[in-house]
N, C-alpha and C positions, 0 to 999 in steps of 0.2 A: 827496799829490798837489797840485801847484801849480795855482791857478785863474787865474794871470796870463795875459792875452791872451784870456780867454773873455768873451764878451758876456753880459749878464744872461739873454738868451734861451737861450744855450748852457748856462748853469748850470742853468736850469730844465729844459732837455731832458735833461741828465745825471741830474738828480734823478728825473725821470719814468722814465728808462731803468732806474735802480737800483730804483725802486719796482716796475716791471714784472718785473724779475728776481726780486725778493723774492716777489712774487705767484706767479711761475712755480715757484719752489722750494717754496712752500707747497702749490701744486696738485699738484706731483710727489709730495710727501710724502703728501698725501691719497690720491692714486692708488695709491701703494705700500701705504698702509694698507688701501685698498679691495681691492687685489689679494691682500694677505695674508689678509684676511677671506674672500675668495672661495676662496682656497686651503684655508683651514681648513674651510670649508663643504664643498668638494669632497672633502677628506680624510675627512670624516665619512661621505660616501657611498662612499668607497673602502674603508672598514673591512671591509664584508662580503667584499670581494675578498681582504683580508689574512686574514680568517677562513678563506676557501676555500683559500688558499695553505697555511695552517697544517695544515688537514685533509689536503691533498694530500701534504705532507711526512710527516705522521704515517702515512698509509695506505701511502706508499711503503716505510716501514719494516716494515709488516705483511707484505709479500710476500717479504721477505728470509728466508733460512734462519736459524732461531734455535734455541736450546737452553734448556731450563729450568735455572735456577741463580740463586743469590742474590748472587754476586760483583758483577755489573754494577750492580744496583739499590743495593746497599750502598755501592759506590763513589760513585755519583751522589748519593745522599742525604747522604753525608758532606760532599761539596762544598757542598751546600745547607744545611748546618747541622743535619742530622737532624731535620727537622720532625716526623717520625712519633713521635718521643719525647715530644712535647708533647700527644699525642692519647690520649684514653681510648676504646679501641676495643672493639667487639663483632665478632669475626671469624667469618665464616660460610662453611663449605665444604659440599660434597655434590654429588650427581649432579643432583638436581632440587629445586626449591623454595627455592633460596638467595635469589633476589630477593624472593619473596613474604614470607619470614621477615624479611628486612631491612626491607621496607616496613612490616610489622606492628609490629616493634620500634620503628622510627623514628616511626611514627604515635603509638604509646603515649607515647614520651618527649616528643614535641612537645606532646601534649595535657597532659602534666605540667608544661609550661612551659620545657622545655630547648631549647637550640639544637643541632640535630642535623645533622651531615654524613652523606652517604650516597654511597658509591662502588660502582657496579655495572657489569656488562658482560655482553653487548654492549648497544648501544642499540637501541631499537625504531624510532624515526623520525629522531631528531636526536642527533648526537654528545654534545651538552651534557647529555643525560639521565644520562650516566655520573657526573657530579659535581654534587651539589646540596646545598643547605643549607635545612633546614625545607621541603623539597619544591620549593623554587625552584631552577631549573636555573642553572648558571653562565652568565653572559652571554657573548655572542660576544666582547665587548671584553675581558673577564677571561680568556677562553680563550686569546686571542692573547697577552695580558700574561703569563700563567703559562707558556705554551709557551716564550715568549722567555726567561723567567727560567731555565727548566730547560735549554733548548737550549744556553745559554751554557756549561754544564758537561758536556753529553752527549758521549759518545765513541762507544761501540759498543752502546749500549742499544737494546732493541727498542721497538716501538710501545707495548706494554702497560707496559713498565718506565717509559718517559717519561710516559705518561698517569698511572700510579700516583704518580710523583713530583710531578706537577702537582697531583693531588688532595690529597696530604699537605700540600703547601705552601699550597694554597688554604684548606684547613680550619684550618691553624694560624693563618693571617692573619685568618681570619673568627672566630677564638676560639670554636670550637664546644665545647659541653659534652661531647658524645659523637660518635663516628664509627662508622657501620655500614660494615663492610668486607667486600665479597663477593670470595671467591677467584676468580681468573680461570680457572686450570686446575690441577687436582690439589690441592695444598696445601703439601706439604713444600718444594718448590722454586719455588713461585709468588712473584711479585714482592711480593704483599701480606704474605708471611710474614716480614716484618722487624719486626713489632710484637709487644709483649707485651700481649695484650688483657686486659680485665676478665673476659671469658668467651668460650669457643670454642663454636661450634655446628656440628655435622656433621649435615646433614639426613637423608640416606639414601645408599646406595651401589649403583650399577648399573654395568654394563659401558659404558665410554665412553672416548674418547681412548686406546685401548689401545696405540697407537704410542708414546705418551709415558708412560703410567701402568702398563702391564702388561696382560696378557690374562686375568687372573683377578680375581674379586671380592676375594680376600685381598690381592693386590698393590695394587689400586686403593684399598682401605681403608687400607692402610699409608701410601700417599701422601697421602690426604686427612687421615688422623689425624696427619700431620706438623705440623698447625697447633696441636696440643696442646702447651702449655708447662708447665714445671714449676710445680706448686702452683696452677695456674689451672683453675677449674671448667670442665667440659665438659657440653654438652647434646646429646643425639642421639635420633633416632627410627630408627636403623639396627637391623637384626636379623640373625640367622643368623651366618654366617662373618664378615661385616663387623663386626657388633657384638662378636664375640669378639676381633677384631683391635684394635678401639677400646678395649675393656676392658683388654687386655694393655698397650697403650701408656699408657693412663691410670694404671694401677697402677705402671708403671715410673717415671712422672713425678710420682707422688704427687698426681694431679689428680682431684678428686672428680667422679664421673660420674653424671649424671642421665639416666635413660632414660625417654622419654615415649611415650604413645600417645594416640589420639583422646579417650580418657576424660578426659585432662587439660584438654581444651578444653571448658569448660562455658559459654562465652559465645557470643552471636551474633556473626557476622563479616560484614564487608562484601564480601569477595572470594568469588566464586561457585565452586562445586564442592565435593563432599564431601571431596576430598583436601586442601582448604585447612584443614580442621579439625586435621589432624595438624601442618601448618605453624604454625597458631595455638597449638597445644599447646607447640611448641618456643619460640615467641615469649613465651608466658606464663611458661614455666619460666626463660628467660633473664632476664626482668624480675624474677622472684622472686630470682634469684641477685644481681642488682644491688642489690635492696632488702636482702636478708639478709646478704650478704657485704661490701657496700660502703656501706651506709646511704643509698642513693639514695632520695629521697622520691618515691614514686609511689603514688597512691591506687587503690583498686579501680575507682573511676569513670573514672580515666584509662585503665586497661586496657580497660574496657568500651567507652568512646568511641573509643579508639584503634583497636581491632579493627574497629569498625563503620565508621570513616572511612578505613581504610587503602585505598589504591588501587595497583594494579599492572597496568596495561593489557596486553592481549594474552594474558592467561591465562584460559582458559575464559570468554571474553567474547563476548556477542552484540553484533554491530555492525549487525544488521538483525533483522527479525522471525524469520527462519529462517536467519540466517548466523552461524555460530559460528567464532571464531578461537581457536587455542591454539598456544603456542610449543613444543609437544612436538617434540623433535628427536633422541631416542634411544629404544631399545627400552623402557627403564623408564618413560619419560614416556608412550609410546603405550599401554603396558599399563594405566596409570592412566587415561588418556583413554578407552580402550575400556570400562572399568568405568563411567565417568561417563556415556557414551553409552547404556548400558543403562538409565538412569533416564529416558530420553526416549522419547516415542512419535512416530514419523515414518514416512511411507509409504515413503520411500527415502532413502538417504544418498549424497550426491555429495561426494567429497573432492577438493579442489584441493591438490596437493602440490608442494613444491619443497624441495630439500635442499642442504646444503653438501657438497662432494665428499669430505670426510674422515669422513663419518658411516657407521654400519653400516646401510646402506640395505637390504641383503638381509634382515637380521633384522627390521627394521621392516615390510617388505613382507609378511612372514608373519603379522603381526598385522593389517595393514590390508586385505589381499585378501579375507578372509572377511566383513569388516564392510561394505564398500562395494558399492553398486549400480553405481557408475561412479567411476573415478579419472581425474582430469585432471592430467597432469604438466605443470609449467611451470617457469620459471626466473626467479629474482629478478635484480636488476641487480648484486648483490654478485659480486665477482670470484672468490670461492670457490664459487659456485653450481655444482651438478652439472648436466651436460648431460642433458636428458631422454632423448635418443636412447640414451645409454649406460646409463641405469638402467631403461629400459622393460622389459628382459628379466626384471626381478624382479617385475613386476606382471602380473596376469592379462589375458586378452584383452579385458576390459571397460575397459581403460585406453586413453586417447588422449593425444596431445601437442598442447598449444596454448602456444606459446612466450611470448606476451605475457600476463603475469599478469592484467591487467584484462580482456582478452578471455576468458581461461580462467574467470575468475569470472563474467562475463556468461553464458557458455555453461552453467556449472554452475547458475546461478540459473534459467535458462530450462528446463533439463530436470528440475530439482528440483520446479518448480511451487510452489504454495502449501502443499502438505502434505508436501513433502520438506524435508530438512535439508542445508544446504551447510556443510561443514567445511573451513576453511583451516588447514593445519598443515605441519610438517616443518622450518620455518626461521623464526627470528625476523625475518630480513630480508624474507622473503616476506610474513609477517604485517604487518610495518611498512608495506610498500608498498601493501597492500590495505586498510589501516584508514583 
């Protein structure tokens, strides 16, 4: 630029103008940085919305028609590098008690100093409960992160298959020492049945999910025994025809079978209910297998402390002085619950009930009707919840309908009084809403 013809004042003015422009550019840069920081801060507030969006997408898959099978999960895991092959798993199937057994084994291993992943379903209050390491739930941030990792390769996989893949990938990245893996439905064709575990556990066998697993104990036992792998030890507390089926498959696969009963549990346990002693016996035997067959270092003191500190909410748990919750949701579970109630003294029993629409409500009503002084039918917010009007026909004249679960509980508490017992059961979703 030529300065000829400019007066000194003009040159000064030009320099001032250039200085102003420089300052303006600097201010704009600062403002951009400020805006960027504000955006980052706002983005951190928006993350829960992302989390909600992830759950919305996952739950939308749950309502679609699906079939049992391993092809879809195997295809997805292959694209993810087969993270399940890096995991040392304890695989747990059965009609009831799966979660409690997982919780006990996990608690023992944690007490022994190991890093333990645990995958269970469904959740009680929050989705994150399904995936945890050393009892710490997966964070909202990580749930979003691992969903997006899996979604990138997903095609026609179901809700449970995608969630299972997320869990495998998360546990691999967290470098867990052991993974407790609860079967979702059945066993043979369940998405979790892609692992070769250190030990398989089959808790017990009752009639459930007959649409998918068959309408006899023998057929259901065959499906659940599908988790038994060649030369891998098996622990069970099953009996009768179910046990005969498990024995047959164990023999065919050269898998050593350990049959346990309550006498095998000679330790005090933290979880309430006499039925938990049998679950503890299975946990203890599974730990013995890990010690004896794989050289895993676990002391007797770890077993003792682990069983005492194990927690599994919503299972025969008092949430008030006379308010008991239990996640019993099938005939086998309610028969066990009925036996437990025989150990209590109460003036009257008021039961708040809600079910999922795919359950054998007719069979459960035959167990519950003679027990209750009053049955209050209600409905959880879960989309699979049964309509009280449709199931009322199975319950006696002493039953009433109160659609809102909290109002149903308040009514039950009122008529139970101080000497009565209120029981909330029938659905893990209902229990979760009222805890």
